[in-house]
Each structure stands twice: as structure tokens, then as C-alpha cells.
Rosetta silent file (secondary structure, phi, psi, omega in degrees, C-alpha in Angstrom):
SEQUENCE: XXXXXXXXXXXXXXXXXXXXXXXXXXXXXXXXXXXXXXXXXXXXXXXXXXXXXXXXXXXXXXXXXXXXXXXXXXXXXXXXXXXXXXXXXXXXXXXXXXXXXXXXXXXXXXXXXXXXXXXXXXXXXXX
SCORE:     score description
SCORE:     0.000 S_00000001
   1 L     0.000  139.198  177.334  141.810  -27.806   37.986 S_00000001
   2 L   -78.191  161.037  177.594  138.506  -29.519   38.654 S_00000001
   3 H   -56.468  -48.258 -175.932  137.205  -32.166   36.335 S_00000001
   4 H   -64.118  -33.320  176.441  134.337  -30.001   35.339 S_00000001
   5 H   -65.862  -39.657 -174.548  136.616  -27.135   34.446 S_00000001
   6 H   -72.068  -37.016 -173.059  138.692  -29.343   32.211 S_00000001
   7 H   -90.224  -13.341 -179.891  135.900  -30.949   30.212 S_00000001
   8 L    89.300  171.373 -175.812  133.885  -27.711   29.867 S_00000001
   9 H   -67.064  -37.530 -174.080  130.399  -26.494   30.462 S_00000001
  10 H   -57.908  -47.257  178.401  128.909  -28.427   27.592 S_00000001
  11 H   -58.750  -46.648 -175.827  129.797  -31.781   29.056 S_00000001
  12 H   -68.766  -43.588  176.123  128.647  -30.930   32.546 S_00000001
  13 H   -61.175  -39.949  176.883  125.388  -29.535   31.123 S_00000001
  14 H   -61.435  -35.811  179.797  124.815  -32.629   28.970 S_00000001
  15 H   -70.879  -38.105  178.690  125.112  -34.819   32.083 S_00000001
  16 H   -73.324  -31.333  177.786  122.631  -32.754   33.945 S_00000001
  17 H   -71.736  -35.857  174.552  120.233  -32.778   30.917 S_00000001
  18 H   -60.248  -43.751  178.255  120.605  -36.557   30.736 S_00000001
  19 H   -67.848  -34.125  171.813  119.676  -36.938   34.370 S_00000001
  20 H   -62.059  -32.134 -176.623  116.624  -34.655   33.856 S_00000001
  21 H   -84.210  -28.542 -175.614  115.440  -36.827   31.037 S_00000001
  22 H   -83.338  -41.006 -173.332  116.251  -40.158   32.969 S_00000001
  23 L   -97.071  117.712 -177.922  114.975  -39.402   36.441 S_00000001
  24 L   -79.893  163.609  178.999  111.241  -38.808   36.227 S_00000001
  25 H   -60.854  -40.567  177.635  109.460  -36.299   38.558 S_00000001
  26 H   -56.935  -46.218 -173.507  107.753  -39.416   40.206 S_00000001
  27 H   -65.929  -40.420 -173.512  111.131  -41.064   40.829 S_00000001
  28 H   -73.932  -30.618  177.389  112.488  -37.766   42.350 S_00000001
  29 H   -68.465  -29.053  174.374  109.493  -37.221   44.551 S_00000001
  30 L   -99.017   23.195  174.981  110.095  -40.621   46.108 S_00000001
  31 H   -51.397  -39.777 -178.098  113.781  -40.160   46.557 S_00000001
  32 H   -63.740  -28.582  176.753  113.509  -40.255   50.247 S_00000001
  33 H   -75.134  -43.823 -179.996  111.959  -43.681   49.985 S_00000001
  34 H   -74.980  -34.746 -175.527  114.586  -45.139   47.736 S_00000001
  35 L  -129.322   76.118 -178.020  117.584  -43.350   49.358 S_00000001
  36 L   -64.560  -23.824  176.601  116.643  -42.679   53.035 S_00000001
  37 L  -104.184  122.382  176.309  120.321  -41.993   53.777 S_00000001
  38 L    64.675   42.234 -176.163  121.836  -39.062   52.096 S_00000001
  39 L   -53.033  124.698  177.035  118.815  -38.355   49.942 S_00000001
  40 L   -59.038  142.852  178.635  119.757  -36.586   46.680 S_00000001
  41 L  -111.286    8.724  173.772  118.372  -33.053   46.320 S_00000001
  42 L  -142.972  160.676 -179.453  118.691  -32.856   42.546 S_00000001
  43 H   -68.545  -31.995 -179.211  117.849  -35.161   39.633 S_00000001
  44 H   -65.260  -45.812  178.201  121.530  -35.088   38.716 S_00000001
  45 H   -61.527  -36.499  178.976  122.469  -36.239   42.214 S_00000001
  46 H   -65.875  -42.147  179.636  119.795  -38.929   42.099 S_00000001
  47 H   -62.310  -38.558  177.161  121.227  -40.219   38.838 S_00000001
  48 H   -68.834  -32.351  179.661  124.716  -40.492   40.282 S_00000001
  49 H   -71.207  -33.877  177.115  123.411  -42.192   43.335 S_00000001
  50 H   -60.735  -49.775  175.940  121.655  -44.780   41.107 S_00000001
  51 H   -53.633  -49.982  177.725  125.014  -45.407   39.387 S_00000001
  52 H   -51.089  -50.521 -173.906  126.825  -45.642   42.744 S_00000001
  53 H   -67.482  -23.437  174.586  124.237  -48.178   44.044 S_00000001
  54 H   -62.082  -38.804 -176.910  124.746  -50.398   40.932 S_00000001
  55 H   -96.333  -26.128 -179.721  128.282  -51.038   42.057 S_00000001
  56 L  -133.492   79.059 -168.287  127.880  -50.540   45.911 S_00000001
  57 L   -81.906   17.364  172.840  124.361  -51.525   46.792 S_00000001
  58 L  -108.473  161.653 -179.092  124.473  -51.208   50.628 S_00000001
  59 H   -70.540  -32.342  174.593  123.670  -48.437   52.940 S_00000001
  60 H   -58.913  -37.490  171.274  127.088  -49.045   54.528 S_00000001
  61 H   -66.234  -40.082  178.401  128.658  -48.100   51.267 S_00000001
  62 H   -61.931  -32.533 -174.533  126.570  -45.042   50.976 S_00000001
  63 L   -75.647   -6.520  179.120  127.719  -43.995   54.488 S_00000001
  64 L   -91.026   -5.140  175.922  131.341  -43.799   53.241 S_00000001
  65 L  -106.299  125.101  176.344  130.390  -40.757   51.098 S_00000001
  66 L   -62.300  134.919 -178.982  129.800  -37.360   52.664 S_00000001
  67 L  -116.797  152.757  178.671  126.366  -35.979   51.764 S_00000001
  68 L   137.917  167.267 -179.520  125.248  -32.326   51.810 S_00000001
  69 L   -64.202  149.432 -175.045  125.310  -29.233   49.762 S_00000001
  70 L  -139.475  146.076  173.130  128.634  -28.536   48.117 S_00000001
  71 E  -130.798  127.617  178.632  130.284  -25.684   46.347 S_00000001
  72 L    49.132   50.876  178.190  133.267  -26.506   44.117 S_00000001
  73 L    62.023   20.757  175.469  133.711  -30.085   45.448 S_00000001
  74 L   -86.837 -178.803  172.546  133.931  -28.864   48.990 S_00000001
  75 L   -86.625  171.789  179.106  132.111  -30.076   52.177 S_00000001
  76 H   -60.434  -25.567 -179.903  128.933  -28.463   53.256 S_00000001
  77 H   -58.765  -26.330  179.699  130.889  -26.303   55.667 S_00000001
  78 H   -67.954  -22.777  179.303  132.102  -24.243   52.745 S_00000001
  79 H   -56.860  -21.326  176.749  128.563  -23.063   52.089 S_00000001
  80 H   -88.430   -4.215 -174.178  129.087  -20.606   54.943 S_00000001
  81 L   -73.697  -28.740 -177.175  132.317  -19.096   53.583 S_00000001
  82 L  -147.818  128.583  178.151  130.448  -16.687   51.224 S_00000001
  83 H   -50.902  -37.550 -177.981  126.848  -15.606   51.243 S_00000001
  84 H   -63.057  -28.980  178.455  126.495  -16.099   47.558 S_00000001
  85 H   -57.773  -34.675 -170.415  127.213  -19.815   47.994 S_00000001
  86 H   -57.355  -28.658  178.456  124.068  -20.433   49.908 S_00000001
  87 H  -110.728    3.645  179.769  121.896  -20.333   46.737 S_00000001
  88 L  -122.306   39.524 -179.873  124.549  -21.565   44.390 S_00000001
  89 L   -56.958  121.281 -178.840  125.371  -25.008   45.717 S_00000001
  90 E  -158.617  101.556 -177.973  127.102  -26.708   42.798 S_00000001
  91 L   -60.778  -16.052 -176.993  129.572  -29.524   43.283 S_00000001
  92 L   -77.277  -12.561  179.453  130.953  -29.054   39.810 S_00000001
  93 L   100.890   -8.444 -174.088  132.795  -25.873   40.730 S_00000001
  94 L   -73.961  -12.035  176.825  130.808  -23.564   38.574 S_00000001
  95 L   -77.522  -15.143  174.984  129.565  -21.613   41.637 S_00000001
  96 L   -60.990  145.569 -172.237  132.972  -20.266   42.111 S_00000001
  97 H   -53.608  -34.677  178.937  133.327  -16.573   41.195 S_00000001
  98 H   -61.677  -17.227 -178.867  135.566  -17.364   38.147 S_00000001
  99 H  -107.253   22.418 -177.112  132.529  -19.060   36.518 S_00000001
 100 H   -57.554  -35.072  178.651  130.038  -16.230   36.945 S_00000001
 101 H   -60.275  -22.472  177.437  129.572  -16.096   33.198 S_00000001
 102 H   -76.896   -6.959 -177.526  128.072  -19.571   33.246 S_00000001
 103 L  -127.257  148.467  168.332  125.079  -18.394   35.252 S_00000001
 104 L   -93.612  176.474 -173.856  122.598  -15.617   34.934 S_00000001
 105 L   -64.094  -19.911  178.771  121.411  -13.672   38.002 S_00000001
 106 L   -91.143    2.096 -177.106  118.604  -16.097   38.630 S_00000001
 107 L   -55.849  124.710  171.997  120.709  -19.200   38.824 S_00000001
 108 L  -136.814  122.490  179.395  119.809  -21.622   41.700 S_00000001
 109 L   -83.672  -28.777 -175.684  121.281  -25.110   41.651 S_00000001
 110 L   -77.620  115.027 -178.951  119.334  -26.648   44.520 S_00000001
 111 H   -63.590  -26.277  178.888  116.041  -28.102   43.256 S_00000001
 112 H   -73.156  -33.405  176.781  114.435  -27.622   46.758 S_00000001
 113 H   -75.316  -31.980  177.000  115.259  -23.907   46.598 S_00000001
 114 H   -65.618  -43.771 -179.537  114.003  -23.645   43.094 S_00000001
 115 H   -63.612  -44.328  175.252  110.672  -25.176   44.125 S_00000001
 116 H   -59.233  -39.435  178.866  110.417  -22.825   47.020 S_00000001
 117 H   -69.948  -39.971 -177.505  111.165  -19.773   44.943 S_00000001
 118 H   -64.187  -39.743  175.212  108.673  -20.879   42.307 S_00000001
 119 H   -60.277  -46.490  175.688  105.987  -21.214   44.993 S_00000001
 120 H   -57.966  -47.445 -179.551  106.755  -17.741   46.361 S_00000001
 121 H   -62.760  -43.838 -177.567  106.674  -16.230   42.829 S_00000001
 122 H   -66.164  -43.891 -174.485  103.392  -17.942   42.072 S_00000001
 123 H   -71.055  -33.001 -179.353  101.794  -16.805   45.318 S_00000001
 124 H   -69.066  -40.466 -177.971  103.088  -13.180   44.709 S_00000001
 125 H   -73.602  -26.682  179.387  101.687  -13.014   41.190 S_00000001
 126 H   -76.169  -17.611  176.363   98.344  -14.388   42.345 S_00000001
 127 L   -80.464    0.000    0.000   97.794  -11.494   44.688 S_00000001
């Protein structure tokens, strides 16, 4: 069992909500400047990276951690195992099929994909 399965959706969601509140949009926009190696792609990832750097403040330490999209605590390679994973990158494990009830049909975990979809939707409605 993954940690997120054991503690339940509420705890995982509250950690995400806390990251959304703590990491401002300005901080997230400048993530590449603060974290040039393994730049976080979500505010939640940014928050965890901040915590990691409090204890391990060097780039050498950051390089000991694999970065990339993940599904169910796997490596980025797993993203190609199932087409549905490509839009449901979620290291907590909730992207796995047994957790479908946790998401609605529009769920996208990757903030970069969310932004891209929002721009496409906005452009489509403007026409």
C-alpha cells in the first residue's frame, strides 16, 4: 500500500491545498530560477522541494533524487505504460485505475497541462 492510500484522500488533498496557499503564483512562475535542476511542475512539488532544500541545500543533493512526471510513485518511464497516464501524472498513486472515483473526467494533475488546456479552451470560446 502506498502512503497516500493509507492516509486517505483528505490528507493528500490538504497537503496540496496547503501548497497552493503557501506557494504564490509569482514564486511558481520563477521556479526555474530558484530550482534550475529538476524544476517542480506543480505548486505541491515546489513546496516539497522547498522542504528538501531546508535539509539538503546543494544541487548535488538534488541530483540524488530522480525528477520527472510520475504515476503511482514510479519513474517517468511508467507514463508510457498506459495512454491515460499521460494526463494523470500523480505521484501519490491516485492516477491508478483503482482510484478513478477520486477524479472526475476533467482531472489533470500537471499544472503545465492545465495551463495549456485553459489557453486552448479560452481561445476556442473567443472564436
